[in-house]
DOMARVO-699381 format. One record per residue (C-alpha): residue in three letters; x, y, z. Coordinates in pm, 1 decimal, always signed. Last residue first. Layout:
+------+----------+----------+----------+
! kefi !       c1 !       c2 !       c3 !
+------+----------+----------+----------+
!  ALA !        X !        Y !        Z !
...
+------+----------+----------+----------+
***
This chain:
+------+----------+----------+----------+
! kefi !       c1 !       c2 !       c3 !
+------+----------+----------+----------+
!  UNK ! +14522.9 !  +8578.5 !  +8960.3 !
!  UNK ! +14212.3 !  +8557.8 !  +8684.8 !
!  UNK ! +14304.2 !  +8465.8 !  +8321.1 !
!  UNK ! +14127.7 !  +8758.8 !  +8029.1 !
!  UNK ! +13945.8 !  +8513.2 !  +7827.6 !
!  UNK ! +13974.0 !  +8564.7 !  +7432.3 !
!  UNK ! +13703.5 !  +8388.2 !  +7192.3 !
!  UNK ! +13842.3 !  +8272.0 !  +6846.6 !
!  UNK ! +13574.7 !  +8336.2 !  +6559.8 !
!  UNK ! +13292.8 !  +8120.8 !  +6475.1 !
!  UNK ! +13183.2 !  +7993.1 !  +6135.0 !
!  UNK ! +13566.9 !  +7880.0 !  +6084.4 !
!  UNK ! +13481.4 !  +7598.1 !  +6295.4 !
!  UNK ! +13713.0 !  +7406.6 !  +6507.6 !
!  UNK ! +13665.6 !  +7646.3 !  +6753.6 !
!  UNK ! +13943.4 !  +7836.2 !  +6952.4 !
!  UNK ! +13961.2 !  +7970.5 !  +7286.2 !
!  UNK ! +14254.8 !  +8221.5 !  +7309.2 !
!  UNK ! +14354.1 !  +8242.0 !  +7687.7 !
!  UNK ! +14537.9 !  +8572.2 !  +7743.2 !
!  UNK ! +14721.4 !  +8597.4 !  +8096.4 !
!  UNK ! +15024.2 !  +8540.6 !  +7878.2 !
!  UNK ! +14895.1 !  +8393.1 !  +7548.4 !
!  UNK ! +14756.5 !  +8078.7 !  +7632.1 !
!  UNK ! +14577.0 !  +7842.3 !  +7367.6 !
!  UNK ! +14291.3 !  +7635.4 !  +7473.2 !
!  UNK ! +14127.1 !  +7423.6 !  +7127.4 !
!  UNK ! +13701.8 !  +7452.9 !  +7259.9 !
!  UNK ! +13458.8 !  +7284.4 !  +7434.8 !
!  UNK ! +13244.2 !  +7543.2 !  +7655.3 !
!  UNK ! +13119.7 !  +7544.8 !  +7998.5 !
!  UNK ! +12951.2 !  +7829.2 !  +8090.8 !
!  UNK ! +12976.1 !  +8025.0 !  +8488.8 !
!  UNK ! +13192.7 !  +8274.3 !  +8380.9 !
!  UNK ! +13454.6 !  +8055.9 !  +8158.5 !
!  UNK ! +13396.7 !  +7713.4 !  +8242.6 !
!  UNK ! +13671.9 !  +7517.9 !  +8005.3 !
!  UNK ! +13570.0 !  +7192.5 !  +7864.7 !
!  UNK ! +13882.2 !  +7066.4 !  +7679.4 !
!  UNK ! +14053.2 !  +7068.6 !  +7347.3 !
!  UNK ! +14447.9 !  +7084.6 !  +7399.7 !
!  UNK ! +14694.9 !  +7340.0 !  +7182.4 !
!  UNK ! +14846.2 !  +7478.0 !  +7498.7 !
!  UNK ! +14827.6 !  +7205.4 !  +7796.0 !
!  UNK ! +14513.9 !  +7264.0 !  +8041.0 !
!  UNK ! +14527.9 !  +7298.1 !  +8418.7 !
!  UNK ! +14320.5 !  +7196.5 !  +8682.9 !
!  UNK ! +14225.2 !  +6868.2 !  +8556.6 !
!  UNK ! +13891.5 !  +6699.6 !  +8515.5 !
!  UNK ! +13851.3 !  +6429.5 !  +8253.9 !
!  UNK ! +13620.9 !  +6451.0 !  +8013.4 !
!  UNK ! +13443.6 !  +6149.8 !  +7833.4 !
!  UNK ! +13240.2 !  +6367.9 !  +7559.8 !
!  UNK ! +12868.7 !  +6203.9 !  +7452.9 !
!  UNK ! +12797.0 !  +6354.7 !  +7074.6 !
!  UNK ! +12501.4 !  +6514.3 !  +7078.8 !
!  UNK ! +12570.6 !  +6763.3 !  +6844.6 !
!  UNK ! +12895.1 !  +6661.2 !  +6674.6 !
!  UNK ! +13264.0 !  +6652.0 !  +6746.2 !
!  UNK ! +13403.9 !  +6566.3 !  +6400.3 !
!  UNK ! +13771.8 !  +6767.3 !  +6448.4 !
!  UNK ! +13587.7 !  +7062.6 !  +6274.6 !
!  UNK ! +13275.2 !  +7022.1 !  +6378.9 !
!  UNK ! +13383.1 !  +7142.8 !  +6688.5 !
!  UNK ! +13190.6 !  +7456.7 !  +6662.1 !
!  UNK ! +12844.6 !  +7294.2 !  +6579.3 !
!  UNK ! +12609.6 !  +7305.7 !  +6901.4 !
!  UNK ! +12587.2 !  +7077.4 !  +7176.4 !
!  UNK ! +12788.7 !  +6840.5 !  +7280.1 !
!  UNK ! +12680.2 !  +6599.1 !  +7590.2 !
!  UNK ! +12920.5 !  +6592.5 !  +7927.5 !
!  UNK ! +13070.8 !  +6257.1 !  +8023.6 !
!  UNK ! +13232.9 !  +6311.8 !  +8353.3 !
!  UNK ! +13603.3 !  +6183.7 !  +8494.2 !
!  UNK ! +13849.9 !  +6195.3 !  +8845.4 !
!  UNK ! +14173.3 !  +6154.7 !  +8809.8 !
!  UNK ! +14377.0 !  +5816.9 !  +8729.8 !
!  UNK ! +14253.2 !  +5537.7 !  +8504.3 !
!  UNK ! +13940.5 !  +5622.7 !  +8324.4 !
!  UNK ! +14049.2 !  +5473.5 !  +7978.5 !
!  UNK ! +14178.5 !  +5151.7 !  +8146.3 !
!  UNK ! +13859.6 !  +5122.5 !  +8378.0 !
!  UNK ! +13658.0 !  +5008.6 !  +8062.7 !
!  UNK ! +13359.5 !  +5272.4 !  +8055.2 !
!  UNK ! +13026.5 !  +5189.4 !  +8179.9 !
!  UNK ! +12769.6 !  +5505.8 !  +8156.3 !
!  UNK ! +12568.9 !  +5671.8 !  +8462.1 !
!  UNK ! +12256.0 !  +5870.4 !  +8422.0 !
!  UNK ! +12167.7 !  +6211.1 !  +8430.0 !
!  UNK ! +12385.2 !  +6369.6 !  +8705.7 !
!  UNK ! +12245.1 !  +6723.0 !  +8712.5 !
!  UNK ! +12599.0 !  +6944.2 !  +8750.1 !
!  UNK ! +12451.0 !  +7218.4 !  +8510.9 !
!  UNK ! +12678.8 !  +7419.6 !  +8302.0 !
!  UNK ! +12497.1 !  +7717.9 !  +8234.5 !
!  UNK ! +12506.1 !  +7782.7 !  +7756.1 !
!  UNK ! +12774.5 !  +7877.4 !  +7548.9 !
!  UNK ! +12752.1 !  +8016.8 !  +7202.5 !
!  UNK ! +12835.3 !  +7691.6 !  +6988.2 !
!  UNK ! +13006.4 !  +7404.6 !  +7128.8 !
!  UNK ! +12802.3 !  +7451.1 !  +7455.8 !
!  UNK ! +12871.9 !  +7176.5 !  +7725.0 !
!  UNK ! +12578.0 !  +6962.1 !  +7863.8 !
!  UNK ! +12439.1 !  +6742.2 !  +8147.4 !
!  UNK ! +12632.8 !  +6577.9 !  +8359.7 !
!  UNK ! +12678.6 !  +6131.7 !  +8255.4 !
!  UNK ! +12863.9 !  +6032.6 !  +8539.2 !
!  UNK ! +13078.7 !  +5780.7 !  +8485.8 !
!  UNK ! +13052.7 !  +5396.1 !  +8616.5 !
!  UNK ! +13346.5 !  +5218.1 !  +8596.2 !
!  UNK ! +13389.0 !  +4908.7 !  +8403.0 !
!  UNK ! +13601.1 !  +4520.7 !  +8438.7 !
!  UNK ! +13410.5 !  +4497.1 !  +8752.0 !
!  UNK ! +13125.4 !  +4395.4 !  +8457.3 !
!  UNK ! +13200.8 !  +4140.1 !  +8346.9 !
!  UNK ! +13215.5 !  +4145.5 !  +7958.7 !
!  UNK ! +12991.5 !  +3774.6 !  +7846.1 !
!  UNK ! +13108.1 !  +3636.9 !  +7533.2 !
!  UNK ! +13039.0 !  +3696.3 !  +7205.9 !
!  UNK ! +12985.9 !  +3422.0 !  +7001.6 !
!  UNK ! +12895.9 !  +3518.9 !  +6647.3 !
!  UNK ! +13028.5 !  +3167.7 !  +6397.7 !
!  UNK ! +12730.2 !  +2980.0 !  +6468.3 !
!  UNK ! +12489.3 !  +3198.1 !  +6257.5 !
!  UNK ! +12109.2 !  +3084.0 !  +6361.0 !
!  UNK ! +12073.5 !  +3307.5 !  +6609.8 !
!  UNK ! +11874.3 !  +3181.1 !  +6892.5 !
!  UNK ! +12151.3 !  +3160.3 !  +7152.2 !
!  UNK ! +12349.5 !  +3460.7 !  +7015.2 !
!  UNK ! +12005.1 !  +3651.7 !  +7056.0 !
!  UNK ! +11953.3 !  +3561.4 !  +7427.6 !
!  UNK ! +12291.8 !  +3662.9 !  +7417.7 !
!  UNK ! +12542.7 !  +3409.1 !  +7629.5 !
!  UNK ! +12638.5 !  +3283.2 !  +7930.6 !
!  UNK ! +12543.3 !  +2889.1 !  +7898.5 !
!  UNK ! +12301.5 !  +2941.8 !  +8186.0 !
!  UNK ! +12185.5 !  +3305.0 !  +8152.0 !
!  UNK ! +12092.7 !  +3171.3 !  +7762.7 !
!  UNK ! +11948.3 !  +2926.3 !  +7891.9 !
!  UNK ! +11732.8 !  +3060.2 !  +8105.4 !
!  UNK ! +11632.5 !  +3313.7 !  +7844.6 !
!  UNK ! +11547.6 !  +3016.9 !  +7608.4 !
!  UNK ! +11309.8 !  +2867.0 !  +7879.6 !
!  UNK ! +11155.4 !  +3241.5 !  +7952.6 !
!  UNK ! +11102.2 !  +3281.3 !  +7544.6 !
!  UNK ! +10884.2 !  +2947.5 !  +7564.6 !
!  UNK ! +10995.4 !  +2703.5 !  +7324.9 !
!  UNK ! +10756.6 !  +2656.4 !  +6983.6 !
!  UNK ! +11037.5 !  +2665.1 !  +6740.8 !
!  UNK ! +11287.1 !  +2479.2 !  +6944.7 !
!  UNK ! +11208.0 !  +2122.1 !  +6700.8 !
!  UNK ! +10947.3 !  +1828.6 !  +6823.9 !
!  UNK ! +11231.0 !  +1553.5 !  +6973.5 !
!  UNK ! +11521.1 !  +1762.8 !  +7051.4 !
!  UNK ! +11276.8 !  +2101.0 !  +7208.2 !
!  UNK ! +11075.6 !  +1796.3 !  +7405.9 !
!  UNK ! +11346.7 !  +1699.2 !  +7593.6 !
!  UNK ! +11467.8 !  +1974.3 !  +7727.4 !
!  UNK ! +11147.6 !  +2074.7 !  +7802.1 !
!  UNK ! +11069.2 !  +1735.9 !  +7941.2 !
!  UNK ! +11422.8 !  +1727.9 !  +8170.4 !
!  UNK ! +11263.7 !  +2058.8 !  +8307.5 !
!  UNK ! +11458.2 !  +2365.0 !  +8351.8 !
!  UNK ! +11725.0 !  +2435.7 !  +8608.1 !
!  UNK ! +11977.3 !  +2510.4 !  +8420.9 !
!  UNK ! +12251.5 !  +2262.5 !  +8658.9 !
!  UNK ! +11961.4 !  +1965.9 !  +8657.0 !
!  UNK ! +11769.5 !  +1996.4 !  +8300.2 !
!  UNK ! +12189.4 !  +2022.3 !  +8110.9 !
!  UNK ! +12214.9 !  +1674.6 !  +8298.5 !
!  UNK ! +11938.6 !  +1518.0 !  +8185.9 !
!  UNK ! +11989.8 !  +1638.7 !  +7884.0 !
!  UNK ! +12340.3 !  +1453.8 !  +7846.1 !
!  UNK ! +12707.9 !  +1524.4 !  +7903.1 !
!  UNK ! +12773.3 !  +1854.1 !  +8021.6 !
!  UNK ! +13129.0 !  +2031.5 !  +7984.9 !
!  UNK ! +13030.8 !  +2377.7 !  +8000.5 !
!  UNK ! +13216.7 !  +2386.3 !  +7610.4 !
!  UNK ! +13029.4 !  +2032.0 !  +7510.9 !
!  UNK ! +12685.0 !  +2198.5 !  +7676.3 !
!  UNK ! +12761.6 !  +2520.8 !  +7481.2 !
!  UNK ! +12813.2 !  +2313.0 !  +7116.4 !
!  UNK ! +12484.0 !  +2107.2 !  +7200.4 !
!  UNK ! +12281.5 !  +2405.2 !  +7277.5 !
!  UNK ! +12460.9 !  +2581.5 !  +6910.4 !
!  UNK ! +12361.9 !  +2252.3 !  +6761.2 !
!  UNK ! +12003.3 !  +2240.3 !  +6914.1 !
!  UNK ! +11987.0 !  +2618.6 !  +6708.4 !
+------+----------+----------+----------+
***
């Protein structure tokens, strides 16, 4: 771990244990003790402070593998999308508007429009590898292109199906042969 600390110090332009002590706000005797006695008995709080100072994970700091250096990700590069209820991938369940959590996603994934996450329930879409419990990123939109997979509200129930239009009829097709197509007449 000391080799890794030395490498991280070099990356930050820190040239001495004394300078590290001052900049990381860790007593010099603690830093010096790590170099003289080893890091095995170093307090977790000290290691966490070092990881925070060096902007790396605690796992990276204590791992002997020098190759894996995952940079900190800027939280500003993410949008936080609400996780809302569940969506039926079977016989249909009521769509709840309860927000249970927020999930970070890269902003470029959700540019333009309003988005939400729903949990898949059932196995009717297993043919396209959408399985029970999967988180589905949904973009709200007023219309669906023919042949797209979409979350569709039908009589206050949300279902995830492949959508085909045939005049005023909408065919909601599962991607599992155990489920027949559902015909829905659109209201005007």
